Each structure stands twice: as C-alpha cells, then as structure tokens.
N, C-alpha and C positions, 0 to 999 in steps of 0.2 A: 468509401460512404458519404454519405452528402449532410451535410453540419443542419441539423434545426436550429431555426433562429427562435430561443425567444426572448421574453424582456428582459429589459437592464436591468431591475432587480435582481429582480428571478434568478438568472445568471451571475450577479453579485451572492445573494444568499447560499447559492448550490457550490460556489467559490469557497464560502466561506465554511461551509458544510468542512468540502474538498479540504480541505488547512489544517479541520480540523481534526478532521484521519489519519491527516499525517502526522498530525500533532500525536494523536493517543500511539500509534504504532511507534511512535517515538518513545513516548515516553514506556512504550511497553518494555527500556529495557532494564527502569526501574521499578513500574512496580505492574506486572508480566498481566495484569488483566484485561487492561484496558486495549492489548491488542484483539481481544474477545471482543468488546466492545465497539473497537471500530470495526474488525470485518461483518458483526454485527448489520453495524450504519452502512455499511458500504451496500447487505442485499438487501434491508431496510429500504433507501432513498434511491439504490440501484435505476427502478424505472424513472425518477426526478429528473436525471442528467442523461437517460435514451436517447441516442444522435447529435448530443452536444460535445465538443471537446473537452469538456467533463469527464464522457463516460472510459474513455480511454484512463486518465487517470485511477478510476474506479477499479478498468478492470487491470491494470498495472499493481494496484494496491491488492488485490482478491490473490492475483496468479503469491506476490509477494509475500502472502498470510502460508496459504499451503503447500508455499512448496521449502519457504521457511522453517514450517513446519517438520515439512518430511526432511525435511535434512537436518533437523534438530534433535529429529524422534531415532534419525540414522547415528547422528553422534552420539544423543544418550545409549544407546542400545553398541554401540562399541566403546565406549568411554575409557572401558579398564585396557584398552587398546592404543596405540599410540595416534591408530586411524582416525578414533573419537576425538581428541582435543583437537585434531586439526581439519575435522571436518565443520566440528564445533566452532571454532577460530573464523574457518572461512567462512560458515553459513553467517556469521553476526557479521564480518565483513561485508559482505554482498549484502543485506538486509538494510545496514546504512548507507550504503550507497547506493539501494533505490529508494530509501526516504529520501537523501540531500537529489537525488539525480530526480525526483519526481516533484519534489516543491520547488525545484528549482524550476523546471518546464511549467509548470501551473504559474508562477508567481510571473513565468514572459509572455502568461494564455498564449500556451500551445501544450498542442496535445504528446501523451506519451504513442512512442512507438511501438506496434505489434510486440508483446515479448511474452 
C-alpha cells in the first residue's frame, strides 16, 4: 500500500483523533457506551485517513471492536459454564493488549500490521 502524503497539520489532527478513539475504547471498560462512540467515529472518519499510516490504526480499532464484541457475546452466552468466564477474561485481556499495542505504535508514528 502506498502512503498518501497529507499536510502536516491535517496529519496531526488525524493522529489526535486516532488517539481520542483509542482513549474511548480504553474508557469503555468503565463506561461501555464510549466504545459505541468510538466505532461510529472510526466509520465516519475512515475516509479522512485513507492511504495514510493511520488507516491501519483505524482498521486495527475496527477489528478490535467487532472481534471483541463477538467474543464478548460468546462469553455472555456461555457465562454460566466455566468456559464463559474464561472467554470473557481472555477477551478483556486481548482488548487491553490491542489498545496498548495500537497506542504505542501510534505514538511512534508507525502503522499497525495487518491483523
């Protein structure tokens, strides 16, 4: 994928937005609705980061949301069995890992790998 060159101030604005979205995902552990706000922002602003290194972060965030929701639903469905608790715990750890990994790579101005 060839990176698109955008004005530095526009890139900084998009990077700040990406940071805010990571923060909203992190805040969702305390206030669940922030994940909904974050995923809406991902889809609304997706075109603004197309072709930049930030596009990979948006893809990372979107996949984190949907796979986290899927495994969260599976965990809730199987909650009364021991496996449900394990799924929910593993899902929470996985989501935290994805938020931290993404935030660190964003801070270093690096794209996310395909995931």
